[in-house]
C-alpha positions in Angstrom: 154.8 89.1 156.1 151.1 89.1 156.7 150.5 90.2 153.2 152.5 87.3 151.9 150.5 84.8 153.9 147.3 86.3 152.8 148.4 86.2 149.1 149.5 82.5 149.5 146.2 81.6 151.1 144.3 83.4 148.4 146.2 81.6 145.7 145.7 78.3 147.5 142.0 78.9 147.9 141.7 80.0 144.3 143.4 76.9 143.1 141.3 74.8 145.4 138.2 76.5 144.0 139.4 75.9 140.5 140.0 72.2 141.1 136.6 71.9 142.8 135.0 73.6 139.8 136.9 71.3 137.4 135.9 68.2 139.4 132.3 69.4 139.4 132.3 69.9 135.6 133.8 66.5 135.0 131.2 64.9 137.2 128.4 66.8 135.4 129.8 65.6 132.0 130.0 62.0 133.1 126.5 62.1 134.7 125.1 63.8 131.6 126.7 61.2 129.3 125.3 58.4 131.4 121.8 59.9 131.4 122.0 60.6 127.6 123.1 57.0 126.9 120.2 55.7 129.0 117.7 58.0 127.3 119.0 57.1 123.8 118.9 53.4 124.5 115.4 53.6 126.0 114.3 55.7 123.1 115.7 53.3 120.5 114.2 50.3 122.3 110.8 52.0 122.5 111.0 52.9 118.8 111.9 49.4 117.9 109.0 48.0 119.9 106.5 50.4 118.2 107.8 49.5 114.8 107.7 45.8 115.6 104.1 46.1 116.9 103.0 47.6 113.6 104.6 44.8 111.5 102.6 41.7 110.9 105.3 39.5 109.6 107.9 37.8 111.7 110.8 38.6 109.4 110.4 42.4 109.8 110.2 42.1 113.5 113.5 40.2 113.7 115.1 42.8 111.5 113.9 45.6 113.7 115.3 43.8 116.8 118.7 43.3 115.2 119.0 46.9 114.0 117.8 48.2 117.3 120.7 46.4 119.1 123.3 47.8 116.7 122.0 51.3 117.0 122.1 51.1 120.8 125.7 50.0 120.6 126.6 52.8 118.3 124.9 55.4 120.4 126.8 54.2 123.5 130.2 54.4 121.6 129.6 57.9 120.2 128.4 59.5 123.4 131.2 57.9 125.4 133.8 59.2 123.0 132.4 62.7 123.1 132.3 62.6 126.9 135.9 61.5 127.1 137.0 64.4 124.8 135.0 66.9 127.0 136.6 65.5 130.2 140.1 65.8 128.7 139.4 69.4 127.7 138.2 70.2 131.3 141.4 68.7 132.7 143.5 71.0 130.4 144.5 68.4 128.0 144.5 69.7 124.4 142.3 67.6 122.3 143.6 68.8 118.9 147.0 67.1 119.1 145.3 63.9 120.4 143.0 63.9 117.4 145.9 64.5 115.1 147.9 61.7 116.7 144.9 59.5 116.7 144.6 60.0 112.9 148.2 58.9 112.4 147.9 56.0 114.8 144.6 55.1 113.2 146.3 54.9 109.8 149.1 52.7 111.2 146.7 50.5 113.1 144.5 50.3 109.9 147.4 48.7 108.0 148.1 46.3 110.9 144.4 45.5 111.7 143.0 45.2 108.2 141.0 42.1 109.3 139.3 44.1 112.1 138.4 46.9 109.6 137.1 44.3 107.2 135.0 42.8 110.0 133.3 46.2 110.5 132.7 46.9 106.8 131.4 43.4 106.2 129.1 43.6 109.2 127.8 47.0 108.1 126.7 45.6 104.7 125.3 42.4 106.2 123.0 44.5 108.4 122.3 47.0 105.6 121.3 44.2 103.1 119.4 42.3 105.8 121.2 39.1 105.2 121.3 37.8 108.8 119.0 38.6 111.7 118.6 37.4 115.3 116.7 34.1 115.4 117.7 33.0 111.9 119.2 29.6 111.3 122.2 30.1 109.0 125.3 28.4 107.7 128.4 30.6 107.5 131.2 28.5 105.9 131.8 25.5 108.2 129.7 27.0 111.0 125.9 26.5 111.3 123.4 27.3 114.0 120.8 29.8 115.3 121.8 33.4 115.3 121.9 34.8 118.8 123.8 38.0 118.4 124.7 40.2 115.3 127.2 43.0 115.7 129.4 45.0 113.4 132.3 42.7 114.2 131.0 39.2 114.6 128.0 36.9 114.4 127.3 34.6 117.4 125.7 31.2 116.5 124.5 28.4 118.7 124.4 24.9 117.2 122.0 22.0 118.0 124.5 20.6 120.5 124.5 23.9 122.4 128.0 25.0 121.3 128.5 28.7 120.7 130.3 29.8 117.5 131.8 33.3 117.1 132.3 34.0 113.4 134.1 37.3 112.5 132.3 39.1 109.8 135.4 39.5 107.7 135.6 35.7 107.4 132.0 35.4 106.0 132.2 34.9 102.3 128.8 33.2 101.8 125.6 33.2 103.8 123.1 30.3 103.7 120.0 31.4 105.5 117.7 28.4 106.1 114.8 30.4 107.6 114.2 33.4 105.3 110.5 33.8 104.3 109.7 30.1 104.3 111.4 26.8 104.5 111.2 23.4 102.8 111.1 20.1 104.5 112.8 17.9 101.9 112.5 14.1 102.3 114.0 11.2 100.3 111.9 8.0 101.0 113.2 4.7 99.8 111.0 1.6 99.0 111.8 -1.8 97.7 112.1 -2.5 94.0 109.1 -4.8 94.1 106.7 -2.1 95.2 104.5 -0.2 92.8 105.8 3.4 92.8 102.4 4.9 92.0 100.7 3.2 94.9 103.5 4.3 97.2 103.0 7.9 96.1 99.2 7.6 96.7 99.9 6.5 100.3 102.4 9.3 100.8 99.8 11.9 99.6 97.2 10.5 102.0 99.6 10.7 104.9 100.4 14.3 104.0 96.6 15.2 103.9 96.2 13.7 107.3 99.2 15.6 108.7 97.8 18.9 107.3 94.5 18.3 109.1 96.3 17.9 112.4 95.7 21.1 114.5 99.3 20.9 115.7 100.7 21.2 112.2 98.1 22.8 110.0 99.4 26.3 110.6 103.0 25.2 110.2 102.5 23.8 106.7 102.0 26.4 103.9 101.3 24.1 100.9 100.4 20.6 100.0 103.0 17.9 99.7 105.0 18.2 96.5 106.3 14.9 95.1 109.1 15.4 92.7 109.2 11.8 91.6 111.8 9.0 91.6 115.0 10.7 92.6 117.3 7.7 92.1 117.5 4.0 91.7 119.8 3.1 94.6 121.5 -0.2 95.3 118.6 -1.6 97.3 115.8 1.0 97.1 113.8 3.2 94.8 114.2 6.7 96.3 111.2 9.0 96.0 111.8 12.7 96.7 109.1 15.0 98.2 108.8 18.2 100.2 106.6 20.4 102.3 106.7 24.2 102.3 106.6 25.3 106.0 107.0 28.3 108.2 110.6 29.3 109.0 112.2 27.0 111.7 109.3 24.5 111.4 110.8 22.3 108.6 112.6 19.9 110.9 109.6 19.2 113.1 107.3 18.7 110.1 109.8 16.4 108.5 110.2 14.2 111.6 106.4 13.9 112.1 105.8 13.1 108.4 108.5 10.4 108.3 107.0 8.8 111.5 103.6 8.7 110.0 104.9 7.4 106.7 106.6 4.5 108.5 103.3 3.6 110.2 101.4 3.8 106.9 103.9 1.7 105.0 103.7 -1.0 107.7 99.9 -0.9 107.5 99.9 -1.3 103.7 102.7 -3.8 103.6 105.1 -1.6 101.8 108.7 -2.6 102.3 111.2 -0.1 103.4 114.4 -1.9 102.4 117.8 -2.0 104.1 121.1 -2.7 102.4 121.6 -6.3 101.5 123.5 -8.5 99.1 122.3 -11.4 96.9 125.0 -14.0 96.2 124.7 -16.2 93.0 126.7 -19.4 92.6 126.9 -18.7 88.9 124.6 -19.3 85.9 125.1 -20.1 82.3 123.2 -18.4 79.5 120.2 -20.6 79.9 119.9 -19.6 83.5 121.1 -22.9 84.9 123.9 -23.2 87.4 127.1 -24.9 86.2 127.7 -28.5 87.2 130.6 -27.6 89.6 128.3 -25.1 91.4 125.5 -27.7 91.7 128.1 -30.1 93.1 129.4 -27.6 95.6 125.8 -26.8 96.7 124.9 -30.5 97.1 128.0 -31.2 99.1 127.3 -28.2 101.3 
């Protein structure tokens, strides 16, 4: 009887000791995974900061920041998956059947979640080809705004009104990046038909020279004003097209300031900026004289 109790107690103690050992191992695995994730993320962040500090151009710095965020995400996912498999092995769960079943389930899910797979593949090539980076202003289909987040699955944009757009990478067919390398501030300026176009262009060039001398804008403008010429003969205006080459993201501020100064210069020189209007003729014959019935109507009026 005593021997039976001793054997039972020994088995109980052994099982308790085994459970305690398993719990300790599971805890160590989780702690090690947490520490490894923290170390990897800190290392990737430090490496990104060192690379960015050695780069003089803003474009390379933004690319390093975007890639650093993606690598930290991947490191977290990979280490977490390995930790989960080790924990399952410690709990006595065979990993091999799970991996086999995961392959079959993954194949089935792949057919049912083709859009999700497409998101990841498209996102990978977007990052690999450096099409979009954090801080860029882009247009993705019907969505436009500043890029706040780029992941393998989606791109997060914030537009001028403050609205946030989440665009799945699989839905991106074309990318219009408005801040890559440099930008152009394109302006169409209309003047009245009676104005001398050459004189108007002279005034526009002088305004551009003054703007480039302004300390607040001299570093933002990369080249002199380029006047393409008369863009169109509109209903009530002669439209002259011109542009500035600017730093990325500075084209809108330069455009607004230039148009403000052009308006003041045109007022100073008496150059008319027309507005839509309509001229009504009572009717004329071939000699330029109004018909008798028109003169009678005008006289009676």
